[in-house]
C-alpha positions, 0 to 999 in steps of 0.5 A: 387710226390705222391704214387699210394696209395695217388692218390687212396685215393685222387681220391676215398676217403673212409668214406668221409662225416659228421656223423650226429649222431657222438658221438664225433668230432675231429677238427684240422687245420694248420693255416699257410697252411690252411688245416682243418680236422674234424673227426667224430666217432661213438662208440659202445662197446668201438670200433669205429663203424663208422667214417667219415671226412670232410677236406679242403686241398690239395691232401695229406690232403684228402688222409690222412683223408681217410686213417686214417679212414681206419686204425681206423674203427673197432679198440678199442679206445685204439688201435686207439689212438696208430695210429701215423702219421708214420702209416698213411704215411706208409699206403699211401706208403709215403708222400713227406716230405713237406706234412708230416704235413698232416699225423700229422693232420689226426692222431691228428684229430682222437686222438682229437675225441677220447679225446673229446668222453672220456671227454663226449664232442662232439666237444671239447673246446669252444672259451672261454675255449681256450682263457682262456687256452691261457691267462695262457701263460705268456705275453698273454692277452685276445686280444692276446689270441683272435688273436691266436684263430682268426688265427685258433689256437684251442688248445695249442697243435696246437701252439706246432705243428706249427714251429716258421717260420710258426708262424712268418707269423702271421703278426698281432702279435709281433714276440718277443711275438710269440717267447716267446709263442712258447718257453713256449708251447714247454716246457709244457707237453701235 
């Protein structure tokens, strides 16, 4: 059951839409549930002057996208980087446990947009850059790295955030290799 605040942000989302003149974009997703979030930020004087979002997902995904923009707008980049998934869930007066991953995605998308802005990249890494990162994982060849990308993983962090039971749902990849990949990424520093 959703809180009244979740339903409010689902039915009347705030700051919805793509910012055509965004300085940076944070794209994250959960390949298993299919939720995808894009957070767009416009930065002025080291503050988030404007923010927008596009999300494909459930009511909780839409509500958390809306809420993260409310929490971040007007904040400095450092302040916005401190917004956590718990902050999002608390501002929405709670989320069902099965939907907490949505608040993770919202916070992660905001943080990714800020990281991309600070790196001077509008949209983050390209497919080629991510495949190259995946190939640094022991046992991962180019074919496996591309399969991970094609399954919707756009970073090592997304592999870290995905549970082993969720990973084993990827039928195109060997479960033993997936376990080795998961063990490796979980033991890496962010």
